[in-house]
C-alpha positions in Angstrom: 0.0 0.0 0.0 1.4 3.4 -1.0 2.0 5.8 1.8 0.1 9.1 1.9 1.6 12.3 0.6 2.1 13.8 4.1 4.1 10.8 5.3 6.1 10.7 2.0 6.9 14.4 2.4 8.1 13.9 6.0 10.3 10.9 5.1 11.9 12.7 2.2 12.4 15.8 4.3 14.1 13.8 7.1 16.4 12.1 4.6 17.4 15.5 3.2 17.9 16.8 6.8 20.3 14.0 7.6 22.2 14.6 4.4 22.5 18.4 5.0 23.5 18.0 8.6 26.2 15.4 7.8 27.6 17.7 5.1 27.3 21.1 6.8 27.8 20.3 10.5 29.9 17.2 10.4 31.9 17.9 7.3 31.0 14.6 5.6 30.7 14.6 1.8 28.1 11.8 1.5 25.2 11.0 -0.6 22.3 8.5 -0.7 24.6 5.6 -1.6 26.8 2.9 -0.1 29.5 5.4 1.2 26.6 7.3 2.8 25.4 4.1 4.5 29.0 3.4 5.7 29.0 6.8 7.3 25.6 6.2 8.8 26.7 2.8 10.2 29.5 4.5 12.1 27.2 7.3 13.3 24.5 4.9 14.5 27.2 2.8 16.3 28.5 5.9 18.1 24.9 6.7 19.1 24.5 3.2 20.4 27.7 3.5 22.5 27.3 7.0 23.9 24.1 8.6 22.6 21.2 9.9 24.6 18.5 7.2 24.8 15.9 10.0 25.1 16.6 11.0 21.5 16.2 7.5 20.1 12.7 8.0 18.6 13.8 11.1 16.7 17.0 9.3 15.5 15.0 6.3 14.3 12.7 8.6 12.3 15.4 10.7 10.7 18.1 8.1 10.2 15.6 5.5 9.0 14.5 8.0 6.4 18.1 8.5 5.2 18.7 4.7 5.1 15.5 4.1 3.1 16.4 6.8 0.6 19.8 5.2 0.2 18.1 1.9 -0.5 15.8 3.5 -3.1 18.6 5.4 -4.8 20.9 2.4 -4.9 18.6 -0.6 -5.5 15.3 0.9 -6.6 12.0 0.6 -4.8 9.5 3.0 -3.4 8.2 4.1 0.0 5.2 2.0 1.1 3.3 0.9 4.1 3.6 -2.9 4.4 2.3 -4.9 7.3 1.5 -1.6 9.1 5.0 -0.3 9.0 6.6 2.2 6.6 9.3 0.5 4.5 10.8 0.3 1.0 9.1 -2.1 -1.3 10.7 -3.6 -4.4 7.4 -5.2 -5.5 4.1 -6.2 -3.9 5.7 -9.0 -1.9 9.2 -7.8 -1.0 10.0 -5.0 1.4 12.7 -3.9 3.7 12.2 -1.9 6.9 14.9 0.8 7.4 13.4 2.3 10.5 13.3 -1.1 12.2 16.9 -1.6 11.2 18.1 1.7 12.7 16.2 0.9 15.9 17.9 -2.6 16.1 21.3 -1.1 15.5 20.8 1.6 18.2 19.6 -1.1 20.6 22.0 -4.0 19.8 25.1 -2.2 18.4 27.4 -3.8 15.8 25.6 -7.1 15.8 22.8 -5.4 13.9 24.6 -3.0 11.6 22.8 -0.9 9.0 25.7 -1.4 6.6 25.3 -5.2 6.8 21.5 -4.8 6.2 22.2 -2.6 3.2 24.8 -4.8 1.6 22.6 -7.9 2.0 19.7 -6.4 0.0 21.0 -7.4 -3.4 21.8 -10.9 -2.2 18.5 -11.5 -0.4 16.4 -9.9 -3.1 18.4 -11.0 -6.1 15.4 -12.5 -8.0 13.5 -9.2 -7.5 16.3 -6.8 -8.2 18.1 -8.8 -10.8 21.7 -9.9 -11.0 22.8 -6.5 -12.1 22.0 -4.9 -8.7 24.1 -7.5 -6.9 27.0 -7.1 -9.3 26.9 -3.3 -9.0 26.8 -3.4 -5.2 29.8 -5.8 -5.2 31.7 -3.5 -7.5 30.9 -0.4 -5.4 32.0 -2.2 -2.2 35.3 -3.3 -3.9 36.0 0.2 -5.1 35.3 1.6 -1.6 37.6 -0.9 -0.1 40.4 0.1 -2.6 39.9 3.7 -1.6 40.1 3.0 2.1 
């Protein structure tokens, strides 16, 4: 089920807010892509270790929006409401839940990383996304490793 325009606007605005905050206040040159998710992974881990638990709900909302936008920009998909939760759907039966993943990483730390979630998408959803998405994700990860 498609999400309503108000929710879509809020999710998109939150994703853009995270992007602009990372660039302007934290000096991170990131985008809605795998390097952006690598940055997000470290940020969420630091919040898990030393962040204010009272800010968790706001963090889940904003960072989940950013993660979902990265999924859409990298693998395709669209914002939807699936099983009562906002997620990114690839088709009528396949969906990922970026908000739930952010919440799990904040709660459990590195055993539930957002980067792991992101890089598993083309493997788990290969039949839906096609082999090309998996190959592109592997190439992007290899290039990033070479640069690090």
